[in-house]
C-alpha positions in Angstrom: 0.1 -0.1 0.0 1.8 3.1 -1.3 1.2 6.7 -0.8 0.0 8.4 -4.2 -1.0 11.8 -3.1 -1.9 14.3 -0.4 -4.9 16.8 -0.2 -5.1 19.4 2.6 -8.4 21.1 3.3 -8.1 24.3 5.4 -11.2 24.3 7.7 -12.5 27.2 9.5 -13.9 26.9 13.0 -16.0 29.6 14.3 -15.0 30.1 18.0 -17.8 32.6 18.8 -19.6 30.1 21.2 -16.2 29.8 23.1 -15.8 33.5 23.7 -19.3 34.4 24.3 -19.4 38.0 25.3 -15.9 37.9 26.5 -13.6 40.2 24.3 -11.5 38.0 22.0 -7.9 38.0 23.2 -5.2 39.6 21.1 -2.8 37.3 19.3 -5.2 34.3 18.9 -6.2 35.1 15.3 -9.8 36.3 16.0 -12.8 34.3 16.2 -11.9 31.9 13.4 -9.6 28.9 14.1 -8.1 27.4 10.8 -6.9 23.9 10.8 -5.3 21.9 8.0 -7.2 18.6 7.6 -5.0 16.5 5.8 -5.5 13.3 3.6 -2.8 10.8 2.4 -4.2 8.8 -0.6 -3.0 5.4 -1.3 -2.8 3.0 -4.5 -5.3 0.6 -2.5 -8.2 3.2 -2.5 -7.8 3.8 1.3 -7.2 7.3 2.7 -5.6 8.2 6.0 -6.7 11.4 7.7 -5.1 13.7 10.1 -5.1 17.5 11.2 -2.4 19.9 11.9 -2.5 22.4 14.9 -3.6 25.8 14.1 -4.6 27.5 17.2 -2.6 30.8 16.6 -3.3 31.5 12.9 -0.8 29.2 11.4 -3.3 26.8 10.0 -3.2 27.9 6.3 0.6 28.2 6.3 1.1 24.7 7.7 -1.0 23.2 4.9 1.3 24.7 2.4 4.5 23.6 4.3 3.1 20.1 4.3 2.9 19.9 0.6 6.0 22.0 -0.3 8.4 20.5 2.1 7.2 17.0 2.8 5.1 15.6 -0.1 8.3 14.3 -1.9 9.2 12.2 1.3 5.8 10.7 1.3 4.7 10.0 -2.2 5.6 6.5 -3.4 6.5 5.3 0.1 5.1 2.0 1.2 3.0 2.4 4.5 3.9 -0.8 5.9 7.4 0.6 6.3 5.9 3.0 8.7 8.8 3.1 11.3 11.3 3.7 8.5 9.2 6.6 7.3 9.0 8.0 10.8 12.7 7.9 11.3 13.4 9.4 7.8 11.1 12.6 8.5 12.7 13.0 11.7 16.2 13.0 10.5 15.0 15.4 7.8 13.6 17.5 10.5 17.0 17.9 12.2 17.6 20.7 9.4 14.2 21.9 9.2 14.9 24.9 11.4 11.7 26.7 10.7 9.4 23.9 11.8 9.2 21.4 14.5 8.6 17.5 14.9 4.9 18.5 15.4 4.4 18.2 11.5 5.9 14.7 11.6 3.4 14.0 14.3 0.5 14.7 12.4 1.7 12.9 9.4 2.3 9.8 11.6 -1.3 9.8 12.8 -2.6 9.6 9.1 -0.1 6.6 8.7 -1.8 5.0 11.8 -5.3 5.6 10.4 -4.2 3.8 7.1 -2.7 0.9 9.2 -5.9 0.3 11.1 -8.1 0.5 8.1 -6.1 -1.9 6.3 -6.5 -4.7 8.9 -10.0 -3.3 10.0 -9.1 -2.6 13.6 -9.0 0.6 15.7 -5.5 2.0 16.2 -5.7 1.3 20.0 -6.3 -2.5 19.2 -3.1 -2.4 16.9 -1.1 -0.7 19.8 -2.4 -3.3 22.3 -5.4 -2.4 24.5 -4.9 -1.7 28.1 -8.5 -0.5 28.5 -11.6 0.5 26.7 -12.2 3.9 28.6 -10.1 6.7 30.3 -11.3 9.0 32.9 -11.6 12.6 31.6 -11.1 16.1 33.1 -12.5 19.4 31.7 -10.1 22.1 31.0 -11.5 25.7 31.8 -13.8 27.0 29.1 -13.8 30.6 30.5 -11.6 33.3 29.4 -9.9 35.5 32.1 -12.5 34.7 34.7 -12.9 36.3 38.1 -13.2 34.2 41.2 -16.9 34.0 41.0 -16.9 32.8 37.4 -14.3 30.2 38.4 -16.5 28.9 40.9 -19.5 28.6 38.7 -17.7 27.0 36.0 -16.1 24.4 38.4 -19.4 23.5 39.7 -20.8 23.1 36.1 -18.0 20.7 34.9 -18.4 18.6 38.2 -22.1 18.5 37.5 -21.6 17.6 33.9 -19.9 14.3 35.0 -16.3 15.2 34.6 -14.0 13.5 37.0 -11.8 16.5 37.3 -11.3 20.3 36.4 -8.2 22.2 35.4 -7.8 25.9 35.5 -5.4 27.8 33.6 -3.8 30.9 35.3 -0.5 32.7 35.1 -1.3 36.3 36.1 0.7 36.2 39.2 -0.1 34.8 42.6 -1.9 37.7 43.9 -4.7 37.4 41.1 -4.4 33.8 40.7 -4.7 32.4 44.3 -8.3 33.8 45.1 -9.3 31.7 41.8 -7.5 28.7 42.9 -9.6 28.8 46.2 -12.7 29.4 44.5 -12.4 26.3 42.4 -11.9 24.2 45.5 -14.6 25.9 47.2 -16.9 24.9 44.3 -16.2 21.3 44.3 -15.4 20.5 47.7 -12.7 18.3 49.1 -11.5 15.2 47.1 -12.6 16.3 43.6 -9.2 16.5 41.4 -8.2 20.0 40.5 -5.3 20.8 38.4 -3.5 24.3 37.6 -1.8 24.8 34.4 0.5 28.0 34.4 1.7 27.3 30.8 5.3 28.4 31.8 4.3 31.6 32.8 5.5 32.0 36.4 8.8 33.0 37.6 10.5 30.6 40.1 9.4 32.7 43.1 5.8 33.0 41.8 5.5 29.2 41.1 6.8 28.7 44.7 4.2 31.0 46.3 1.5 29.6 44.0 2.5 25.9 44.6 2.4 26.2 48.3 -1.1 27.2 48.1 -2.1 24.5 45.6 -0.4 22.3 48.3 -2.8 23.6 50.9 -5.8 23.3 48.7 -4.7 19.6 47.6 -4.5 20.2 43.9 -4.0 17.1 41.8 -1.1 18.5 40.0 0.7 21.9 39.0 1.3 21.9 35.3 4.3 23.7 33.6 4.8 26.1 36.4 8.0 27.1 34.7 9.2 26.9 31.1 10.0 23.3 30.4 13.6 23.9 29.6 14.4 25.5 32.9 15.6 22.1 34.0 17.3 23.0 37.2 14.7 25.4 38.4 12.1 22.8 37.7 13.9 20.2 39.8 14.4 22.8 42.8 10.5 23.6 42.7 9.8 19.7 42.3 11.8 19.2 45.5 10.1 22.0 47.4 6.6 21.5 46.7 4.1 18.5 47.8 1.9 19.1 44.9 2.8 16.9 42.0 4.8 19.0 39.4 3.6 18.0 35.7 6.0 19.2 32.9 7.8 18.5 29.6 4.8 19.1 27.4 6.9 21.4 25.0 10.0 19.2 24.9 10.8 17.1 21.8 10.8 13.5 22.0 14.6 13.2 22.5 14.8 16.0 25.0 12.6 13.9 27.3 14.8 11.2 28.8 17.4 13.9 30.4 14.5 15.7 32.2 13.2 12.5 33.6 16.6 11.3 34.6 17.2 14.5 36.3 14.0 14.5 38.3 12.8 17.7 36.7 9.0 16.9 37.3 6.8 14.4 39.1 4.7 13.6 36.0 5.6 14.0 32.3 3.6 15.5 29.5 3.1 14.8 25.9 0.7 14.4 22.9 0.8 13.0 19.4 1.7 16.4 18.0 4.7 17.6 19.9 6.1 14.3 20.6 6.1 13.1 17.1 2.9 11.4 16.5 1.4 8.1 17.8 4.7 6.4 17.2 6.6 9.0 19.3 4.2 9.4 22.0 4.1 5.6 22.7 7.9 5.7 23.0 7.7 8.6 25.4 5.2 6.7 27.5 7.4 3.6 27.3 10.3 5.6 28.7 8.3 6.9 31.4 7.1 3.6 32.3 10.4 2.2 32.7 11.1 5.1 35.1 8.1 4.4 37.1 6.4 7.7 36.0 3.1 8.7 34.5 2.9 10.7 31.3 -0.3 12.5 31.2 -1.6 13.1 27.6 -2.2 16.9 26.6 -5.4 17.6 24.8 -4.8 19.5 21.6 -8.1 21.0 20.8 -7.9 19.5 17.3 -10.4 16.8 16.9 -8.5 14.0 14.9 -5.3 14.7 17.0 -7.4 14.3 20.2 -9.0 11.2 18.8 -5.4 9.9 18.1 -4.3 10.9 21.9 -7.3 8.8 23.1 -6.1 5.8 21.2 -2.7 6.0 22.8 -4.2 6.5 26.3 -6.4 3.4 25.8 -3.2 1.3 25.1 -1.2 2.2 28.2 -1.5 2.1 32.0 0.8 4.9 33.0 -1.7 7.7 31.8 -4.4 8.3 34.4 -6.4 11.0 32.4 -7.6 12.5 28.9 -8.2 16.2 28.8 -11.4 17.4 27.5 -11.6 21.0 25.7 -14.6 22.9 24.7 -16.8 21.0 22.4 -16.6 23.7 19.6 -13.3 22.1 18.7 -15.0 18.6 18.2 -16.9 19.7 15.2 -16.1 17.8 12.0 -17.0 14.3 13.1 -20.3 12.5 13.6 -21.5 10.9 16.7 -19.6 12.9 19.4 -17.0 10.4 19.9 -15.2 12.6 22.5 -18.0 13.1 24.7 -17.8 11.4 28.1 -20.0 8.4 29.0 -22.1 8.0 32.3 -18.8 7.3 34.1 -17.0 10.5 33.1 -14.7 8.6 30.7 -13.9 8.9 27.1 -14.4 5.4 25.4 -12.7 3.4 22.5 -13.8 4.6 19.0 -15.1 1.4 17.5 -14.4 1.8 13.7 -11.0 0.9 12.0 -8.0 3.3 12.2 -8.9 6.4 14.0 -12.4 4.8 14.4 -14.6 7.8 13.8 -17.0 8.8 11.0 -16.2 12.3 9.4 -18.9 14.8 8.8 -18.2 15.5 5.1 -21.1 17.9 4.9 -19.6 20.0 7.8 -16.1 19.6 6.5 -17.4 20.6 2.8 -19.3 23.9 4.3 -16.2 24.9 6.4 -13.5 24.2 3.7 -12.0 27.6 2.8 -8.8 26.4 0.8 -7.7 23.1 -0.8 -4.1 22.2 -1.5 -3.4 18.9 -3.3 -0.2 17.2 -4.5 -0.2 13.9 -6.7 -3.1 11.7 -7.1 -6.2 11.8 -5.2 -8.8 9.1 -4.4 -12.1 9.0 -2.5 -12.6 7.1 0.7 
């Protein structure tokens, strides 16, 4: 089964529902979110699908990068030589200074989709099922909320059936600590809460905030400092009781040294930044050998989050999946990322990624098409 062509459709997601009456933040590309929906066509007639990340306005550009820089590395290749393709792309990326391994990660998802379709099995089954469902936590939907809004949303997510709730604040302890307290007050003791600072704190700010998260019994403190501040992360991890979660933005090959150095209690990764399903599984295996969990990062990009789910279902050292606002789940039929009555995301039943594409929605929201080589339907 050889690749004969690539097609990318740039999809426009309307995020008006997400922002509501809140002013749209600067630097996020406005109320439209452009995502490159990519298809690898094969001589067997099977198509493998994936998406690129496009959260900050780069969606259109990435579609063109894929075709201009990578089509010649893919067309003519045998999908059964998947590992060789993955290794070749990562070697190429050593010199692709303007892009990251994320584009390799997205390509890898399409290759796994093809492999699953060829044998009629979900990707998680090919990887080796560890379970058929994974507990889900909700990441905050509100934009720049005050403590009262945090309280209300935390209660809403708990009532909706999610098994945990994550806030995302990095405005400094003076502003953030009242919001940490509001979330805990809303859900009561024992309900898992997480805080994600997105690398936005200084060491002293992270230390002050972390001690309050200790007091409030938060489940983890995510990316309190930039991921590559290895020494500072290790100091902070040693100082705090709340588990420090880090390494989301590290490439796959940067991960082992941070683990060896004790830079965090819990690792982080996803199918995009860790070079695909192939790379994320390698990262999880590395963590498992060190006795660590790697918690999978939700991407707010529907096919990538489906791929994340398949990986989570194939391992035991990932306790959660992350659920973003459902506006990001459009483009599929049947809401496969919705939680069940137990608060879990469940195994998609079909082959490959296991989901049914909503072609009517895709056609209605396509704003640009880029094609290279031969195309096929399916």
